[in-house]
N, C-alpha and C positions, 0 to 999 in steps of 0.2 A: 239160894237163888241160882238157877242155872241160866247163864247168859251164853247163848249160842252166837258165835261170831263167824260170819261167812266171809270167805276170801273176797268174793265179788263185791260185797257191801263195803268192805274196807278199801278195796281198790277204787270203787266209784267215789267214795268220800275223798280219798287222797287226790284223785284226778280233778274233782270239782274245786277243792281248795287250791291246788296247783294252778288250775285255770284262772281262778279269781286273782291270784297273786300275779300271774303273768299279765292279766288285764290291768292291774294296778301299775305295774312297771311300764307297760305300753302307754297308759294314760300319762304317766309322769314324763315319759320320753316325748310324747306328741306335743304336750303343752309346756311351753317354756315359762319359767318363773317370771320372766321379764315381760310377758305378754300383757297387753293392755286389757284384753277381755279374758282374763283367766277364768275358766268356767266354774270354779268352786270358790266363792268368797268365804271369808271366815264368818260363818253364820253365828257361831257361838259368841264371838266378840261383838257382833252387830246386835244380837239379842240382849246380852247381859251388860254390854258397855265396858267390860273389863277384859284384859288380856288373859286368855286361857292357855293351858299347856299345849293345846292342839293348834293354836293360832300359827299360821304359816307353814303347817306341816306338809301340805300338798306342794307348795312352792319349794320347800326344802327337799322333798323327794325328787322334784324336777331337776334340781341342781345336783343331787347325788347321782342320778343316772347319767349325768354329764361329767361326773367326776370332779365337780366344783365343790369340794367339801367345806372350804372356808365360807363360801357364799351360802351353802346349805345351813351352816350353823347360825348365820345371821338371820335367816328366815325363821328357824326354830332350833333351839339348842338341843332338843331331844330327837331331832329328825334322823340323825345317823343311827342312834340306838333303836329307834322304831323301825327304820328301814332294814336294819340288820335282822330284826326279828322276822320280818317277812321273807328276807332272803334265806335265812336258816330254815324257816318253815317250808319254803319252796324245795330246798334240798331234802328235808325230812319227808315231804310228801312224795318226792320222786323215789327216795330210798324206800319208803313204805310201800309204794306201788310195786317196785321190783321185789321187795320182800314178800308181798302178798302173792306174787306169781310163783315163787320158788319155795317158800317155807311150808312145812307140813302143817296141817290144820291144828294139831295139838300144840304147836309152838307159836302159832299166830296170836293166841290170847296173850301170852307173855310179851310178845313184841308190841302188841297194841297197848297194853298197860304201861310198858316202858315208854312208848311214844307219848302217851297221854301225860305221864308224869314229867317227862322231859319238856314237853310243850308247855305245860302249866308253869313249871319253874322258869322257863325262858320268858313266858308272858309276864310273870311277876317281875322278873329282873329288868326286862326292857321297858315295861309300862309303869314302873314304880312311881315316877313323878306324877303321872296321871292318877294313879290309885290314891296316892297321898292327897292330892288336890281334891279329888271327889269325896274322900272320907272327911276331910276338913270341911267341905261344903255341907255335908250331911250333919255334922256335929254342930255347926253354927246355928 
């Protein structure tokens, strides 16, 4: 199978993901965890009636951007590791964009495969508690 990867496509994908992560960070900064009308309630908990691994994650992010790590852990014990995933991804998207501008086309494929493997490993590492929870739910 011949997979042709164009620099512009990789650059656009990186910029879109970087933009989405910046929006997530801005959202977390704009809305305080202590706000009465926090815009995103824990829908999963409301629907299922049980505490889910994602409960309080948005509020946790709001505390993390304010460098209130102890308070962030109280809202969600996994918040810091999930937020770290997004921050590392932001750095990888910026690095990938710069790389796409300067690397030769022949080496871009290797860089993209390395990026995908690194991102996949990082996803599993950071989202492990969520993955375990959902697998357990499927098994039951």
